[in-house]
C-alpha positions as CSV (number, residue, x, y, z in Angstrom):
1,M,51.0,-115.1,-125.4
2,R,50.5,-111.8,-126.9
3,G,51.1,-111.2,-130.4
4,R,53.8,-108.7,-131.7
5,F,53.1,-105.5,-133.8
6,I,55.2,-104.8,-136.8
7,T,54.8,-101.6,-138.9
8,L,56.2,-100.6,-142.4
9,E,56.9,-97.0,-143.1
10,G,58.5,-95.0,-145.9
11,I,57.8,-92.4,-148.6
12,D,55.9,-93.5,-151.6
13,G,58.0,-95.5,-153.9
14,A,60.2,-96.9,-151.1
15,G,59.1,-100.3,-151.7
16,K,57.6,-101.5,-148.4
17,S,54.4,-102.7,-150.0
18,T,56.4,-104.6,-152.5
19,H,58.1,-106.4,-149.6
20,M,55.1,-106.9,-147.4
21,R,54.1,-110.4,-148.5
22,W,57.8,-111.5,-148.4
23,I,58.1,-110.5,-144.8
24,S,54.7,-112.2,-144.0
25,R,56.1,-115.5,-145.6
26,F,59.5,-115.2,-143.8
27,L,57.5,-115.0,-140.5
28,Q,55.2,-117.6,-141.2
29,R,58.2,-120.1,-141.9
30,R,59.2,-119.4,-138.3
31,G,55.7,-120.6,-137.2
32,V,54.3,-117.0,-136.7
33,R,50.6,-116.5,-137.3
34,I,50.4,-113.3,-139.3
35,K,47.5,-110.8,-140.0
36,M,48.3,-108.2,-142.6
37,T,46.6,-104.9,-142.8
38,R,47.1,-101.3,-144.0
39,E,46.4,-97.7,-143.1
40,P,44.2,-96.0,-144.1
41,G,42.2,-99.0,-144.3
42,G,41.8,-102.3,-142.3
43,T,38.3,-101.9,-141.2
44,A,35.2,-100.7,-143.3
45,V,35.5,-97.2,-141.9
46,G,39.2,-97.2,-142.7
47,E,38.7,-98.3,-146.4
48,K,36.2,-95.6,-146.9
49,L,38.6,-93.0,-145.5
50,R,41.2,-94.4,-147.8
51,R,39.2,-93.5,-150.9
52,M,38.2,-90.2,-149.7
53,V,41.7,-89.1,-148.6
54,L,43.7,-90.7,-151.6
55,G,41.1,-89.8,-154.2
56,K,41.0,-87.1,-156.6
57,G,38.0,-85.3,-155.1
58,Q,38.0,-82.2,-153.0
59,R,41.0,-81.8,-150.8
60,L,40.5,-81.7,-146.9
61,H,41.9,-79.3,-144.6
62,P,44.9,-81.1,-143.1
63,E,43.7,-81.0,-139.5
64,T,40.5,-82.5,-140.8
65,E,42.5,-85.2,-142.6
66,T,44.5,-85.9,-139.4
67,L,41.3,-86.1,-137.2
68,L,39.9,-88.6,-139.6
69,M,43.1,-90.7,-139.8
70,F,42.8,-91.1,-136.0
71,A,39.3,-91.7,-135.9
72,A,39.8,-94.6,-138.5
73,R,42.9,-95.7,-136.4
74,R,40.9,-96.1,-133.3
75,E,38.4,-98.3,-135.2
76,H,41.5,-100.2,-136.5
77,L,42.9,-100.8,-133.1
78,D,39.6,-101.7,-131.6
79,K,38.3,-104.0,-134.5
80,L,41.3,-105.6,-135.7
81,I,44.8,-104.7,-134.2
82,L,44.2,-105.4,-130.6
83,P,41.9,-108.5,-130.9
84,A,44.5,-110.1,-133.2
85,L,47.4,-109.4,-130.7
86,E,45.4,-110.5,-127.8
87,R,44.9,-113.9,-129.7
88,G,48.7,-114.3,-130.0
89,T,48.7,-113.4,-133.8
90,W,51.3,-111.0,-135.1
91,V,50.0,-108.0,-136.9
92,L,51.9,-106.6,-140.0
93,C,50.7,-103.1,-140.9
94,D,51.5,-101.0,-144.1
95,R,51.8,-97.6,-142.3
96,F,50.6,-96.4,-139.0
97,T,50.9,-93.3,-136.9
98,D,54.5,-92.6,-138.0
99,A,52.9,-91.9,-141.4
100,T,50.7,-89.3,-139.8
101,F,53.5,-87.5,-138.5
102,A,55.4,-87.8,-141.6
103,Y,52.5,-86.8,-144.0
104,Q,50.1,-84.7,-142.1
105,S,52.7,-82.9,-139.9
106,G,56.0,-83.0,-141.9
107,G,54.2,-82.7,-145.3
108,S,51.1,-80.7,-144.7
109,G,52.1,-78.6,-141.7
110,V,49.9,-79.9,-138.8
111,P,51.8,-79.0,-135.6
112,W,53.9,-81.9,-134.4
113,D,52.5,-81.6,-130.8
114,K,49.0,-81.8,-131.9
115,V,49.7,-85.1,-133.7
116,G,51.4,-86.3,-130.4
117,M,48.3,-85.6,-128.4
118,L,46.0,-87.5,-130.8
119,E,48.6,-90.4,-130.8
120,E,48.6,-90.5,-126.9
121,W,44.9,-90.5,-126.7
122,V,44.0,-92.9,-129.3
123,H,47.0,-95.4,-128.8
124,Q,46.4,-95.6,-125.0
125,G,50.1,-96.6,-124.6
126,L,50.4,-99.1,-127.5
127,Q,53.3,-98.8,-129.8
128,P,54.5,-101.0,-132.6
129,D,57.2,-103.6,-131.3
130,L,59.0,-103.0,-134.5
131,T,59.0,-100.3,-137.2
132,I,60.9,-100.9,-140.3
133,L,61.6,-97.6,-142.2
134,F,62.2,-97.9,-145.8
135,D,64.5,-95.0,-146.2
136,L,64.8,-93.5,-149.7
137,S,65.5,-90.2,-151.1
138,P,62.5,-88.2,-152.2
139,E,63.8,-88.0,-155.8
140,L,64.2,-91.6,-156.0
141,G,60.9,-92.2,-154.5
142,R,59.1,-90.0,-156.9
143,Q,60.9,-91.7,-159.7
144,R,59.6,-95.1,-158.7
145,A,56.1,-93.9,-157.6
146,G,55.9,-92.3,-161.0
147,R,55.8,-95.7,-162.8
148,K,52.3,-96.3,-161.4
149,R,49.5,-95.9,-164.0
150,R,47.3,-93.8,-161.6
151,P,49.0,-92.2,-158.9
152,D,47.1,-91.2,-155.8
153,R,46.7,-87.8,-154.3
154,F,49.8,-87.9,-152.2
155,E,51.9,-89.1,-155.0
156,R,51.0,-86.0,-157.2
157,E,52.4,-83.6,-154.4
158,R,55.3,-81.6,-155.3
159,E,59.1,-82.6,-154.6
160,T,59.3,-80.1,-151.7
161,Y,56.3,-81.8,-150.1
162,Y,58.3,-85.0,-150.1
163,R,61.3,-83.5,-148.7
164,R,59.4,-82.4,-145.8
165,V,57.8,-85.8,-145.3
166,H,61.2,-87.6,-145.6
167,E,62.7,-85.2,-143.0
168,A,59.7,-85.9,-140.6
169,Y,60.2,-89.7,-141.0
170,R,63.9,-89.4,-140.1
171,R,62.9,-87.1,-136.9
172,R,60.4,-89.8,-136.0
173,A,62.9,-92.5,-136.3
174,Q,65.4,-90.8,-134.1
175,A,62.6,-90.2,-131.5
176,G,61.4,-93.7,-131.7
177,A,64.7,-95.5,-131.4
178,P,65.3,-98.6,-130.8
179,R,61.9,-99.7,-132.1
180,V,62.6,-98.0,-135.5
181,Q,65.0,-99.9,-137.7
182,V,66.0,-97.8,-140.7
183,L,66.7,-99.8,-143.8
184,D,68.4,-98.3,-147.0
185,A,65.7,-98.9,-149.6
186,A,67.8,-97.7,-152.6
187,G,69.5,-101.0,-153.2
188,S,68.3,-103.9,-155.4
189,R,65.6,-106.1,-154.3
190,I,68.2,-108.9,-153.2
191,E,69.9,-106.3,-151.1
192,V,66.9,-105.0,-149.4
193,R,65.6,-108.4,-148.6
194,K,69.0,-109.3,-147.1
195,E,68.8,-106.5,-144.8
196,L,65.2,-107.3,-144.1
197,E,66.1,-110.8,-143.2
198,D,68.8,-109.4,-140.8
199,I,66.4,-107.0,-139.1
200,L,63.5,-109.7,-138.9
201,T,66.1,-112.5,-137.4
202,R,67.4,-110.3,-134.6
203,F,63.8,-109.3,-133.9
204,C,62.5,-112.8,-133.5
205,K,65.4,-113.9,-131.2
């Protein structure tokens, strides 16, 4: 039986990475085999791209960045995600293509339809079975992300950038319904995990 593909999305500071291991343990207790991964990353190519895109070096043109994201995503799908799903393993991924629509299109202005064409080409019909969008205001997200000692390149962007990213995530959630489950990430850790438990319990039925 094919595995299921779950992605976690949200602006920086929304808490998705914090809750990722909890989600993995929740599913494992239900007898599910889990492979955790992330984007950019997941493969040797993806991790090199992560250092390039998130580092403090020379900024790339937004379209160059978008093309590199999808090149790395093709490798990620080929080398890790699709083989795991075919083995019956569930894949839990910290960010996927919804993030490209949010950051490169919403934040940096790459036309939405260009990202859509790349999505169609690279995905070849695949979409996550479930996407959990950790929804948080840009103001609170920047406050939480600012607690990090070494913020990455995206976390140093202006507040107006994050408003555009947040709006793009909302737009993507509306277009991707019902696979996208929007979670209120402004609550306490206990409140967020209760909402996560409800979402995952419904999904696993």
